[in-house]
C-alpha positions as semicolon CSV with decimal commas, in nm:
position;residue;x (nm);y (nm);z (nm)
1;M;2,493;6,267;1,131
2;K;2,579;6,082;1,474
3;I;2,260;6,051;1,749
4;K;2,305;5,869;2,054
5;L;1,998;5,644;2,132
6;E;1,975;5,371;2,381
7;C;1,749;5,019;2,367
8;K;1,415;5,085;2,549
9;R;1,313;4,708;2,540
10;N;1,447;4,427;2,738
11;C;1,628;4,357;2,413
12;T;1,626;4,416;2,018
13;G;1,843;4,286;1,730
14;L;2,101;4,423;1,533
15;F;2,035;4,306;1,176
16;K;2,276;4,300;0,843
17;K;2,003;4,474;0,656
18;P;1,688;4,701;0,724
19;N;1,480;4,399;0,725
20;I;1,395;4,178;1,056
21;K;1,391;3,897;0,824
22;S;1,768;3,930;0,758
23;E;2,040;3,815;0,962
24;R;2,041;3,895;1,334
25;Q;2,421;3,986;1,428
26;K;2,390;4,022;1,778
27;E;2,130;4,182;2,044
28;I;2,133;4,506;2,216
29;L;1,998;4,525;2,595
30;F;1,777;4,758;2,782
31;G;1,985;5,073;2,853
32;E;2,268;4,985;2,634
33;Q;2,363;5,283;2,334
34;F;2,343;5,277;1,967
35;I;2,492;5,555;1,793
36;V;2,308;5,625;1,453
37;T;2,487;5,737;1,157
38;K;2,189;5,713;0,887
39;K;1,817;5,662;0,879
40;F;1,626;5,374;0,682
41;K;1,222;5,416;0,695
42;K;1,170;5,217;1,004
43;F;1,548;5,134;1,072
44;F;1,839;5,342;1,203
45;Y;2,177;5,203;1,083
46;G;2,490;5,300;1,293
47;Y;2,696;5,092;1,564
48;S;2,649;4,969;1,913
49;A;2,850;5,183;2,141
50;Y;3,012;4,896;2,379
51;E;3,213;4,740;2,051
52;R;3,076;4,949;1,770
53;Y;2,938;4,683;1,600
54;H;2,730;4,794;1,267
55;G;2,433;4,730;1,163
56;Y;2,045;4,822;1,152
57;V;1,789;4,838;1,476
58;A;1,427;4,914;1,441
59;K;1,329;5,261;1,515
60;K;1,052;5,194;1,755
61;D;1,307;4,983;2,004
62;L;1,518;5,264;2,066
63;T;1,477;5,590;2,244
64;I;1,691;5,914;2,340
65;T;1,957;5,855;2,615
66;S;1,995;6,027;2,933
67;N;2,367;5,928;2,953
68;Q;2,258;5,870;3,323
69;N;2,277;5,451;3,378
70;N;2,437;5,403;3,672
71;Y;2,377;5,027;3,767
72;I;2,391;4,718;3,559
73;V;2,179;4,403;3,613
74;Q;2,382;4,116;3,743
75;K;2,096;3,847;3,732
76;G;2,004;3,611;3,419
77;K;1,650;3,773;3,408
78;A;1,578;4,047;3,706
79;F;1,190;4,089;3,723
80;L;1,010;4,428;3,768
81;Y;0,752;4,520;4,022
82;K;0,464;4,759;4,038
83;K;0,568;4,835;4,404
84;N;0,839;4,806;4,624
85;N;0,745;4,463;4,747
86;N;0,749;4,107;4,661
87;K;0,335;4,074;4,627
88;S;0,363;4,338;4,290
89;K;0,590;4,144;4,057
90;I;0,488;4,163;3,702
91;N;0,550;3,976;3,395
92;K;0,830;4,236;3,284
93;F;1,177;4,178;3,303
94;L;1,572;4,290;3,216
95;Y;1,842;4,084;3,109
96;L;2,158;4,016;3,239
97;N;2,386;4,321;3,178
98;S;2,092;4,589;3,088
99;R;2,169;4,944;3,235
100;V;1,936;5,115;3,428
101;Y;1,928;5,469;3,613
102;I;1,857;5,468;3,974
103;P;1,858;5,808;4,137
104;K;1,858;5,657;4,470
105;L;1,910;5,336;4,611
106;G;1,625;5,163;4,848
107;K;1,620;4,954;5,123
108;N;1,540;4,642;4,934
109;F;1,409;4,768;4,625
110;S;1,501;5,073;4,394
111;Q;1,267;5,277;4,159
112;I;1,316;5,255;3,755
113;N;1,085;5,499;3,610
114;Q;0,750;5,340;3,702
115;Y;0,881;5,028;3,829
116;W;1,080;4,852;4,088
117;I;1,359;4,603;4,086
118;K;1,532;4,427;4,363
119;N;1,852;4,582;4,483
120;E;2,036;4,226;4,484
121;D;1,949;4,211;4,092
122;I;2,173;4,493;4,033
123;K;2,511;4,612;4,076
124;K;2,669;4,969;4,075
125;I;2,860;5,045;3,740
126;K;3,226;5,086;3,795
127;R;3,585;5,071;3,668
128;K;3,687;4,816;3,916
129;K;3,713;4,474;3,751
130;N;3,646;4,150;3,903
131;T;3,856;3,879;3,734
132;N;3,596;3,592;3,813
133;F;3,423;3,675;3,486
134;I;3,247;3,289;3,462
135;Q;3,076;3,335;3,785
136;S;2,776;3,478;3,577
137;L;2,767;3,139;3,345
138;K;2,515;2,964;3,582
139;Y;2,247;3,202;3,419
140;F;2,305;3,033;3,100
141;K;2,283;2,646;3,212
142;N;2,126;2,473;2,886
143;T;2,031;2,805;2,715
144;K;1,930;2,734;2,386
145;Y;2,182;2,812;2,121
146;V;2,069;3,101;1,903
147;W;2,291;3,267;1,622
148;G;2,310;3,618;1,719
149;G;2,196;3,612;2,062
150;N;2,292;3,781;2,383
151;T;2,071;3,675;2,651
152;C;1,971;3,359;2,873
153;D;1,679;3,309;2,640
154;G;1,908;3,219;2,353
155;I;2,302;3,276;2,297
156;D;2,571;3,181;2,063
157;C;2,945;3,105;2,140
158;S;3,085;3,461;2,111
159;G;2,797;3,641;2,279
160;L;2,850;3,408;2,578
161;V;3,213;3,528;2,614
162;Q;3,129;3,857;2,559
163;E;2,835;3,881;2,812
164;M;3,032;3,709;3,067
165;L;3,325;3,980;3,034
166;K;3,062;4,260;2,993
167;N;2,969;4,185;3,342
168;I;3,272;4,291;3,492
169;F;3,303;4,599;3,280
170;L;3,585;4,432;3,053
171;K;3,554;4,538;2,663
172;C;3,500;4,229;2,442
173;P;3,425;4,217;2,054
174;R;3,114;4,051;1,921
175;D;3,252;3,764;1,703
176;S;3,518;3,494;1,783
177;K;3,728;3,572;1,518
178;D;3,790;3,939;1,646
179;Q;3,799;3,801;2,012
180;E;4,092;3,610;1,924
181;K;4,265;3,871;1,795
182;F;4,163;4,108;2,083
183;F;4,318;3,905;2,346
184;K;4,681;3,890;2,322
185;K;4,804;3,646;2,544
186;K;4,857;3,313;2,399
187;I;4,833;2,989;2,636
188;K;4,960;2,628;2,568
189;I;4,705;2,378;2,618
190;N;4,924;2,226;2,907
191;Q;4,897;2,575;3,084
192;I;4,494;2,591;3,050
193;K;4,324;2,727;3,343
194;K;3,951;2,862;3,424
195;G;3,852;3,170;3,243
196;D;4,096;3,069;2,919
197;L;3,915;3,113;2,604
198;L;3,966;2,830;2,334
199;F;3,939;2,934;1,947
200;W;3,849;2,741;1,634
201;K;3,753;2,902;1,305
202;G;3,430;3,036;1,380
203;H;3,375;2,898;1,743
204;V;3,501;2,976;2,091
205;A;3,471;2,807;2,413
206;I;3,547;2,896;2,792
207;A;3,792;2,668;2,997
208;L;3,628;2,591;3,348
209;N;3,933;2,401;3,472
210;K;4,209;2,207;3,276
211;N;3,978;1,906;3,173
212;E;3,624;2,084;3,104
213;S;3,487;2,369;2,902
214;V;3,154;2,514;2,816
215;H;3,035;2,663;2,506
216;A;2,722;2,734;2,346
217;Y;2,726;2,474;2,085
218;G;2,523;2,450;1,777
219;P;2,504;2,070;1,688
220;K;2,396;2,035;2,072
221;K;2,170;2,357;2,018
222;K;2,242;2,474;2,377
223;V;2,497;2,605;2,631
224;I;2,675;2,285;2,725
225;R;2,963;2,195;2,930
226;M;3,220;1,904;2,813
227;K;3,526;1,745;2,839
228;T;3,798;1,985;2,650
229;K;3,917;1,692;2,460
230;K;3,586;1,598;2,346
231;I;3,511;1,909;2,223
232;I;3,856;1,956;2,023
233;S;3,807;1,596;1,888
234;D;3,440;1,675;1,784
235;L;3,536;1,997;1,595
236;L;3,840;1,804;1,445
237;K;3,618;1,561;1,296
238;K;3,467;1,853;1,132
239;S;3,798;1,985;0,991
240;L;3,845;2,252;1,257
241;K;4,159;2,247;1,448
242;L;4,199;2,443;1,766
243;S;4,370;2,758;1,653
244;S;4,476;2,917;1,973
245;I;4,408;2,969;2,323
246;R;4,388;3,301;2,476
247;R;4,376;3,441;2,827
248;P;4,148;3,736;2,894
249;I;4,251;3,856;3,213
250;N;4,621;3,801;3,322
């Protein structure tokens, strides 16, 4: 049995067991697809279509997919509106990388089902790849560290890397150990440049330049910019040695 569904909330958790109190392994965003292979009472078991991450998702958070989503949210939080004007803003929003179907692009606003969204908050889903994948980091400044998080309301180290690359339509595994294997090009530390990924066992950081990096860091409980040498020395004190530096985009 394989059923293709999509998330109908702004995000939902993918859990290790069919219980919301079990470990949340990642989040699935609005419009992202989930392939169902089994049913468990109030949960579906299957995998996320983007990177085939397996787990359990609450049935109530999924709906039949139309396979028509043609735009992606390009802002940390894109608020929705009752009408196509600024005065009708409501307390509903979609996170960065949420997928939506827009049949016709309006002048300043476009309609999504019964709501409207600003055109400046979305971009067309296309194959062309923008190599500046860290441009969306601004939406995650000081975002709290949350294990299994994928949004600007809470994210972990590998989730941050994944959402950055997802926004320029590149594939990226969810866990840091898989990301290190997936990106093949190894870089020496004296060759490091913006966008390179630094890996440790169970951790990853993104280089901003040859001296600084950013990461969702558990001990600091947030996304933080630090000197790369400081990150390396701090983790070495925890017996975590830098295992490799990879370049995700050549």
